[in-house]
C-alpha positions in Angstrom: 58.6 87.6 97.6 56.8 87.0 100.9 56.4 83.3 100.0 60.1 83.1 99.3 61.0 84.6 102.7 58.8 82.1 104.5 60.6 79.3 102.6 63.9 80.8 103.7 62.7 80.8 107.3 61.8 77.2 107.0 65.3 76.2 106.0 67.7 75.2 108.7 70.8 74.2 106.8 71.9 75.6 103.4 74.7 74.0 101.4 77.1 76.0 99.3 79.5 75.7 96.4 81.6 77.6 93.9 81.1 75.6 90.8 78.1 73.4 91.7 75.0 73.6 94.0 74.8 71.8 97.3 72.2 71.5 100.0 72.0 69.7 103.4 69.2 68.8 105.8 69.1 68.6 109.6 66.8 66.0 111.2 63.7 68.2 111.4 64.1 69.4 107.8 64.4 65.7 106.7 61.1 64.8 108.4 59.4 67.9 107.1 60.5 66.9 103.6 59.2 63.4 103.9 55.9 64.4 105.5 55.2 67.8 104.0 57.4 67.9 100.9 59.0 71.1 102.1 61.1 72.9 99.4 64.8 72.9 99.8 67.2 75.4 98.2 70.5 75.7 96.4 73.3 78.3 96.4 75.9 79.5 94.0 78.8 81.9 94.3 80.8 83.5 91.5 83.2 86.5 90.9 83.6 88.6 87.8 86.9 88.3 85.9 88.3 91.5 87.4 87.4 90.6 91.0 85.3 93.7 91.5 82.1 92.0 92.5 81.0 88.9 94.3 77.6 87.5 93.2 76.0 85.0 95.6 72.5 83.7 95.1 70.3 81.2 96.9 67.1 79.8 95.3 64.5 77.1 95.5 65.6 74.1 93.3 65.5 74.4 89.6 62.6 72.0 88.8 61.2 71.5 85.3 58.2 73.8 84.6 58.3 75.1 88.2 59.1 78.7 89.2 62.4 79.0 91.1 62.8 82.0 93.4 66.3 83.6 93.4 67.6 85.9 96.0 70.8 87.5 94.6 73.4 89.2 96.8 75.8 91.6 95.1 78.9 92.7 97.0 81.3 95.3 95.7 85.0 94.5 96.1 87.5 95.1 97.7 85.5 97.2 100.2 83.0 94.3 100.6 79.9 96.5 100.8 76.5 96.0 99.2 75.7 97.4 95.8 73.6 100.5 96.4 72.3 101.1 92.8 72.1 99.1 89.7 70.1 96.5 87.7 70.3 92.8 87.2 69.2 90.5 84.3 69.0 86.7 84.1 69.7 85.3 80.6 69.1 81.8 79.2 70.4 81.2 75.7 71.1 84.9 75.6 67.4 85.6 76.0 66.1 87.6 78.9 64.1 85.5 81.4 64.1 87.7 84.5 65.2 91.2 85.5 65.2 93.7 88.4 65.8 97.4 87.8 67.2 98.0 91.2 67.9 96.2 94.5 65.0 95.7 96.8 67.4 96.7 99.6 71.1 97.6 99.2 72.9 94.6 97.7 69.9 92.3 97.3 67.9 91.5 94.1 64.9 89.2 93.7 64.4 87.2 90.5 62.1 84.4 89.4 62.8 81.8 86.6 60.9 78.7 85.3 63.2 76.2 83.4 61.5 74.3 80.7 63.4 71.0 80.5 65.6 68.8 82.7 69.4 68.5 82.5 72.3 71.0 82.8 71.8 74.5 81.4 74.0 77.6 81.1 72.7 80.9 82.4 74.2 84.3 82.6 73.6 87.2 85.0 74.3 90.7 83.7 74.9 93.3 86.4 74.8 97.0 85.4 76.6 99.3 87.8 76.9 103.0 86.9 76.1 102.1 83.3 78.8 99.5 83.0 77.6 95.9 82.3 79.4 93.0 84.1 78.7 89.4 83.0 78.6 86.4 85.4 78.5 83.0 83.5 76.6 80.3 85.4 77.8 77.0 83.9 76.1 73.6 84.1 73.2 74.5 86.4 71.1 71.4 86.9 67.4 71.3 86.3 65.7 68.4 88.0 62.6 66.4 87.1 61.2 66.7 90.6 62.1 67.4 94.2 63.0 63.8 94.9 65.6 63.9 92.1 67.0 67.1 93.6 67.2 65.6 97.0 69.0 62.5 95.8 71.6 64.5 93.9 72.4 66.6 97.0 73.1 63.5 99.1 76.0 62.8 96.8 77.6 66.2 97.4 77.2 66.2 101.2 80.3 67.4 103.0 81.3 66.1 106.4 83.1 69.3 107.3 80.9 71.6 109.5 80.3 74.9 107.8 80.0 78.2 109.7 77.2 80.5 108.6 78.0 84.2 108.4 75.4 86.1 106.5 76.1 88.9 104.0 74.0 91.4 106.0 76.4 90.8 108.9 79.5 91.0 106.8 78.3 94.2 105.1 78.0 96.0 108.5 81.7 95.5 109.5 85.2 95.8 108.0 85.1 92.5 106.2 87.1 91.1 103.2 87.7 87.8 101.5 91.0 87.4 99.5 92.2 84.6 97.2 95.1 82.3 98.0 97.8 83.4 95.5 100.8 81.6 94.1 103.4 84.4 93.7 107.1 85.2 94.1 108.2 85.4 97.8 111.6 86.5 99.0 113.8 85.8 102.0 112.7 88.0 104.9 114.8 89.5 107.7 112.5 90.8 110.4 114.0 93.6 112.5 113.3 97.1 113.8 114.3 100.6 112.6 113.7 104.3 112.6 112.2 106.9 110.2 114.6 109.8 109.9 114.7 113.0 107.8 116.5 112.8 104.6 119.8 114.7 104.3 119.2 118.2 102.9 115.5 118.1 103.8 116.0 119.9 107.1 117.5 123.3 107.8 118.5 124.6 111.2 117.7 128.3 111.7 120.5 130.1 113.7 120.9 133.5 115.3 123.3 135.9 113.4 123.7 138.2 116.5 123.2 138.1 120.2 119.9 139.0 121.6 116.7 138.2 123.5 114.0 136.0 121.9 110.7 137.7 121.2 107.9 135.5 119.8 105.4 138.3 119.5 102.7 136.3 121.3 102.6 133.5 118.7 103.2 129.8 119.6 105.6 128.1 117.3 104.4 124.5 117.5 105.8 121.4 116.0 104.0 120.6 112.7 102.9 124.1 111.9 103.4 125.0 108.3 105.7 128.0 107.3 106.5 129.7 104.1 109.8 130.9 102.8 110.8 134.3 104.3 107.9 134.2 106.8 108.9 135.9 110.0 109.2 133.4 112.9 110.6 135.5 115.8 112.7 138.6 116.7 115.9 138.9 118.6 115.7 142.2 120.4 118.5 144.7 120.3 120.8 144.8 123.3 123.2 147.3 124.8 125.8 144.5 124.8 128.6 144.6 122.3 127.9 142.7 119.1 124.2 143.3 119.0 122.3 143.9 115.7 121.7 147.6 116.3 125.5 148.3 116.7 126.3 146.2 113.6 123.5 147.9 111.6 124.7 151.4 112.5 128.3 150.5 111.7 127.3 149.0 108.4 125.1 152.0 107.5 127.9 154.5 108.4 130.4 152.5 106.3 128.0 152.3 103.4 127.2 156.1 103.5 130.9 156.9 103.7 131.8 154.5 100.9 128.9 155.8 98.8 130.0 159.4 99.1 133.6 158.5 98.3 132.5 156.5 95.3 130.4 159.4 93.9 133.3 161.8 94.4 135.7 159.4 92.8 133.4 159.2 89.7 133.7 163.0 89.3 137.4 163.0 89.8 138.1 160.2 87.3 136.2 162.1 84.7 138.4 165.2 85.3 141.5 162.9 85.4 142.4 164.1 88.9 142.8 160.5 90.3 144.2 157.3 88.8 142.2 154.3 87.6 143.7 152.3 90.5 142.3 154.8 93.1 138.9 154.8 91.4 138.7 151.0 91.3 139.6 150.9 95.0 136.8 153.3 95.9 134.3 151.3 93.7 135.3 148.0 95.4 135.0 149.6 98.9 131.5 150.9 98.0 130.2 147.5 96.7 131.6 145.7 99.7 129.9 148.2 102.2 126.7 148.0 100.2 126.5 144.2 100.3 127.1 144.2 104.1 124.5 146.9 104.7 121.8 145.4 102.5 122.3 142.0 104.2 121.9 143.4 107.7 119.0 145.6 106.6 117.0 142.6 105.4 116.6 141.4 109.0 116.9 144.6 110.9 113.9 146.3 112.5 113.4 148.8 115.3 112.8 145.9 117.6 115.8 143.9 116.6 116.8 141.1 114.2 114.0 139.4 112.2 114.3 135.6 112.1 112.7 134.2 108.9 112.1 130.8 107.5 114.7 129.9 104.9 112.3 127.5 103.0 108.8 126.3 102.7 108.0 123.5 105.1 107.0 122.6 108.7 108.3 123.4 112.1 110.0 120.3 113.4 111.2 121.8 116.7 111.5 125.2 118.3 114.7 125.2 120.4 114.2 128.5 122.3 111.5 130.1 124.4 110.2 133.6 125.0 112.7 135.9 126.8 115.6 133.5 126.3 119.0 135.1 125.6 120.9 133.6 122.7 124.4 133.9 121.3 125.3 134.4 117.7 125.3 131.1 115.9 123.0 129.4 118.4 120.3 127.1 116.9 116.8 128.6 117.2 114.5 126.2 115.2 114.5 123.3 112.8 112.5 123.6 109.6 111.8 120.4 107.6 110.2 120.0 104.2 109.2 116.4 105.1 109.2 115.5 101.4 111.8 112.8 101.6 112.7 110.5 104.5 115.3 108.0 105.4 114.4 104.5 106.8 117.2 103.0 108.9 116.8 99.3 109.6 119.0 97.9 112.3 120.1 94.3 111.4 121.6 91.9 113.9 125.1 90.6 113.4 123.8 87.1 112.5 122.3 88.4 109.3 125.2 90.6 108.3 126.2 88.3 105.4 122.8 88.7 103.8 122.9 92.5 103.7 124.4 92.8 100.2 121.3 90.9 98.9 118.8 93.2 100.6 116.9 95.2 98.0 113.7 96.4 99.5 111.5 96.4 102.6 108.1 96.7 104.2 107.6 98.5 107.5 104.8 98.9 110.0 104.3 102.3 111.7 103.2 102.1 115.4 100.7 105.0 115.2 98.4 103.5 112.6 99.6 99.8 112.3 99.6 100.2 108.5 102.0 98.3 106.3 104.1 100.6 104.1 106.2 99.4 101.1 109.5 101.0 100.0 108.5 100.2 96.4 105.1 101.9 96.7 106.8 105.0 98.3 109.1 105.4 95.3 112.0 104.4 97.5 115.4 102.8 97.0 118.1 101.2 99.0 120.9 103.8 99.6 123.6 101.7 101.4 124.3 99.5 104.3 126.9 99.9 107.1 130.3 98.2 107.1 130.4 98.2 110.9 128.0 98.1 113.9 126.4 101.2 115.3 128.0 102.7 118.4 127.3 100.8 121.6 125.0 98.3 119.7 125.3 95.0 118.0 123.4 96.1 114.9 124.4 97.1 111.4 122.3 99.7 109.7 120.7 99.5 106.2 119.4 102.8 104.8 116.5 103.4 102.4 115.3 106.7 100.9 111.5 107.2 100.4 109.1 109.9 99.3 106.8 110.9 102.1 103.5 110.5 100.3 101.8 108.7 103.2 102.2 111.2 106.1 105.0 109.3 107.8 106.4 110.9 111.0 110.1 111.3 111.3 111.5 110.0 114.5 109.1 107.0 114.6 110.4 103.6 115.5 109.0 101.0 113.1 108.9 97.2 112.6 110.9 96.4 109.4 110.7 93.4 107.1 113.7 93.4 104.8 113.5 91.6 101.5 116.6 89.8 100.5 118.0 87.1 98.1 116.2 85.5 95.2 112.6 84.6 95.2 110.7 81.4 94.8 107.0 80.9 94.1 104.9 80.3 97.2 101.3 80.2 98.3 100.5 83.4 100.1 97.5 84.9 102.0 97.1 88.2 103.8 98.8 88.1 107.2 95.5 89.4 108.7 93.8 86.1 107.8 95.9 84.1 110.3 94.2 83.0 113.6 95.9 81.2 116.4 94.5 78.6 118.9 96.7 77.0 121.5 99.8 77.2 119.3 97.9 75.9 116.2 97.2 78.3 113.3 94.2 78.3 111.1 92.2 80.4 108.7 88.5 80.6 107.6 88.1 79.4 104.0 85.0 80.5 102.1 83.1 77.5 101.1 80.2 79.4 99.7 78.9 83.0 99.7 77.7 82.8 103.3 79.5 79.6 104.6 83.1 79.2 105.9 85.2 76.3 106.9 87.9 76.4 109.7 91.1 75.1 108.1 94.4 74.5 110.0 97.5 75.5 108.1 101.3 75.5 108.4 102.5 79.1 108.2 105.9 80.1 106.9 107.6 83.4 106.5 105.8 86.8 106.3 106.8 90.2 105.1 104.4 92.1 107.4 101.7 92.1 104.8 101.5 88.6 103.3 102.1 85.2 104.8 103.6 82.1 103.1 101.5 79.0 103.6 103.4 75.7 103.6 100.4 73.4 103.8 96.7 73.4 104.3 95.5 75.6 101.4 95.4 75.5 97.6 95.8 78.3 95.1 92.4 79.9 94.1 90.7 79.2 97.4 89.5 82.3 99.3 90.1 83.1 102.9 88.7 85.7 105.3 91.2 88.6 105.2 89.3 91.0 107.5 86.7 90.2 110.1 88.0 86.7 110.9 87.3 87.2 114.6 83.6 87.8 113.9 83.5 84.6 111.9 85.1 82.9 114.9 82.4 84.3 117.2 79.8 82.9 114.8 81.5 79.5 114.9 81.3 79.5 118.7 77.5 80.0 118.7 77.1 76.3 118.1 74.3 76.8 115.6 74.1 75.1 112.2 74.3 77.2 109.1 71.0 78.9 108.5 69.9 81.5 106.0 67.1 83.4 107.8 67.4 86.6 105.8 65.3 89.5 106.8 65.0 91.3 103.4 
């Protein structure tokens, strides 16, 4: 292993490929090769069929009857972090030729292999992660007769484009991701703004039933605090003023007691046939009415005044009164929201009004976390769209209902990307891949596991999450989706690609 590390330190430029091995030299490496027969190296990058792992290895050339040292980097996707535990096997003709029971350091395995004959061979690497084997076929790996033959073959594959080196160890330390260029359906996009609002029926306004003074009991009723159904929120103290709860309670109790006594007496009299059925039914109805009024008032009456309780489980959206404030009957005291469903209102300018009937879904970006949320992923649907503009504006609203499964905040103003019309297939990449330079747009394309090319592109529409690419990329290529700025900094260092790993 120490010998291999020294060989890596001696290399100044490493080539890369996805389906074949490449290598380049700088001037000093060329002289060293001619004078000292310094060993070059080759690289190879492959993904498993489910795109859960990226396997990148660099090795000394495969020379007949000469041991090749392989340094294998295994990255877990999509989080783009090194594999912590697992084993790796190298197979030739389905026979085991090298293995490592665990990575030497997270994400890095060391293998050695001695090919027996020249020409193309097929190898396999078998990764075992948490007991699950994953196969990586390595097709048409060339085995050379000697180092001169290897060097001559690499000159044929030399690329003029300057590659940017960004090592796995650096990528693993940051939020980094590489994503494929996809050919997929892409819709017409209307970019606008909007607001997240509570869904109808999801909020209840708690009101005062009687006049009185607000007593919070020393508790602070803050926005966002959870409450349970029938949980006491505050008290409205009894007042000497007319219409207070104590007066109503005493009147209701007196009426109930009188009606109860009259009803009990009527039951005895009807048995003795001293009153008519009409008189008895009248006494019974009066009793039931007085009882209902009394029990309703009793539910909220205390010696301190009227108990104000939560009508449902949920959260306090807003407390509308303060300690010691005098309130009237019917006055709003608090808003309780369940926050289970929300309404997204998108405000569409008049120039796009004709396209509103074809709008069927949307993405939106929240300002507090800059995350892209999808109506479809939130189990949402389009409710309707306005037939006129909003008051004092030039916008027509479009409404969506969504389930609040991602802790969305009602009242937030959001950036909205409405999806409309029919789709067409388009090349797309993550919007986060896009970089800008003096009005020109570019991305970093992965040339090899640790090498990237700066590629200028022509961007099209975007839906807040993915970007349509009109030219500059091909389906299947991979671009840096996260961490592009760090690759840009690496490109500004002015150094040639080098693989001086410290393993």
